[in-house]
C-alpha positions as CSV (number, residue, x, y, z in Angstrom):
1,X,0.2,0.0,-0.1
2,X,1.5,3.5,-0.6
3,X,2.7,5.5,2.1
4,X,0.1,8.1,3.6
5,X,1.0,11.6,2.3
6,X,0.9,13.1,5.9
7,X,3.7,10.4,6.8
8,X,5.7,11.6,4.0
9,X,5.5,15.2,5.1
10,X,6.5,14.3,8.7
11,X,9.2,12.0,7.8
12,X,10.6,14.2,4.9
13,X,9.5,17.3,4.1
14,X,11.6,17.6,1.1
15,X,10.0,14.6,-0.8
16,X,6.9,16.7,-1.5
17,X,7.0,20.2,-2.8
18,X,5.6,22.3,-0.1
19,X,5.0,25.9,0.9
20,X,7.8,27.1,2.6
21,X,5.7,28.0,5.7
22,X,4.4,24.1,5.7
23,X,8.0,22.9,5.5
24,X,9.1,25.1,8.5
25,X,6.2,24.3,10.7
26,X,6.8,20.3,9.9
27,X,10.5,20.9,10.7
28,X,9.9,22.9,13.8
29,X,7.5,20.3,15.3
30,X,10.1,17.4,14.5
31,X,12.9,19.3,16.3
32,X,10.1,20.0,19.3
33,X,9.5,16.3,19.6
34,X,13.2,15.5,19.4
35,X,14.0,18.0,22.2
36,X,11.3,17.1,24.3
37,X,12.2,13.1,24.1
38,X,15.8,14.4,24.9
39,X,14.6,16.4,27.7
40,X,12.7,13.5,29.3
41,X,15.6,11.0,29.3
42,X,17.8,13.5,30.7
43,X,15.3,14.1,33.7
44,X,15.1,10.3,33.9
45,X,18.4,9.9,34.4
46,X,18.9,12.9,36.7
47,X,21.3,14.7,34.3
48,X,18.7,17.8,33.8
49,X,19.9,21.0,35.6
50,X,16.3,22.7,36.3
51,X,17.7,26.4,36.8
52,X,19.9,26.0,33.5
53,X,16.7,24.4,31.8
54,X,14.4,27.3,33.0
55,X,17.2,30.0,31.7
56,X,17.3,28.0,28.3
57,X,13.3,28.0,28.0
58,X,13.1,31.7,28.7
59,X,15.9,32.4,26.3
60,X,14.4,30.3,23.6
61,X,10.7,31.7,23.7
62,X,12.6,35.4,23.2
63,X,14.5,34.3,20.6
64,X,12.0,32.6,18.7
65,X,9.6,35.8,19.1
66,X,12.4,38.0,17.8
67,X,12.9,35.6,14.7
68,X,9.5,35.2,14.1
69,X,9.2,39.4,13.8
70,X,12.2,39.6,12.0
71,X,10.8,36.9,9.3
72,X,7.3,38.7,9.1
73,X,9.4,42.0,8.4
74,X,11.7,40.3,5.7
75,X,8.6,38.6,3.9
76,X,6.9,42.0,3.5
77,X,10.1,44.0,2.5
78,X,11.3,41.3,-0.3
79,X,7.7,40.0,-1.2
80,X,8.9,36.5,-1.4
81,X,8.0,33.7,1.1
82,X,11.0,31.9,0.3
83,X,12.9,33.6,3.0
84,X,12.0,31.1,5.2
85,X,13.7,28.2,3.5
86,X,16.8,30.4,3.2
87,X,16.8,31.1,7.0
88,X,16.3,27.4,7.6
89,X,19.1,26.5,5.4
90,X,21.5,29.3,7.1
91,X,20.3,27.9,10.7
92,X,20.8,24.3,10.2
93,X,24.2,25.1,8.2
94,X,25.5,27.0,11.3
95,X,24.1,24.1,13.6
96,X,25.9,21.3,11.6
97,X,29.2,23.4,11.8
98,X,29.1,23.9,15.3
99,X,28.5,20.3,15.8
100,X,31.1,19.1,13.6
101,X,33.7,21.3,15.5
102,X,32.3,20.3,18.9
103,X,32.6,16.6,17.7
104,X,36.4,17.2,16.5
105,X,37.2,18.8,19.7
106,X,35.6,15.9,21.7
107,X,37.2,13.5,19.7
108,X,40.8,14.9,20.0
109,X,40.3,15.1,23.8
110,X,39.1,11.3,23.7
111,X,42.3,10.7,21.9
112,X,44.4,12.4,24.2
113,X,42.8,10.7,27.2
114,X,40.8,7.6,26.2
115,X,40.3,6.8,29.9
116,X,37.7,9.5,30.2
117,X,35.6,7.5,27.6
118,X,33.9,5.6,30.2
119,X,32.9,8.5,32.7
120,X,29.6,10.3,32.6
121,X,28.5,12.9,35.0
122,X,26.5,16.3,35.2
123,X,27.4,19.4,33.4
124,X,28.9,20.6,36.4
125,X,30.3,17.7,38.3
126,X,30.8,17.9,42.0
127,X,29.6,21.3,42.3
128,X,26.2,22.5,43.4
129,X,25.7,25.8,41.4
130,X,23.6,24.9,38.1
131,X,23.1,27.7,35.7
132,X,26.0,29.9,37.9
133,X,28.6,26.8,37.6
134,X,27.6,26.7,33.8
135,X,28.0,30.2,33.0
136,X,31.4,30.4,35.0
137,X,32.6,27.6,33.0
138,X,31.6,29.2,29.9
139,X,33.2,32.6,30.5
140,X,36.4,30.7,31.3
141,X,36.5,28.6,28.4
142,X,36.4,31.7,26.4
């Protein structure tokens, strides 16, 4: 039997020619479910720092609101809805580039210290501080 069109749209929005808004909404929905399931896994294993998570949720809503308003302005100025697709491509390219850089750095650390491969821990091991500890580590790493 043929695959239902709705399943094709959810699994791979690039298979069917879609309006940019539909492709963006489909991708956002998939990302939301992926992030939600990751949060459930991390919280189940006690790895979720609640103050850090709360700060990231607030930041996420603010950035999303600003990005949505910017997108509306760009669509009105240019008169083309394809701006959404270009913005998605830029965002995904940036995210993939950062992911590759982070993976290379972690791989080099593991090669230098192979005993660390079996160690798992919290974002700030041995310290109670949550977001403050994370921000301190972020500032030190820069």
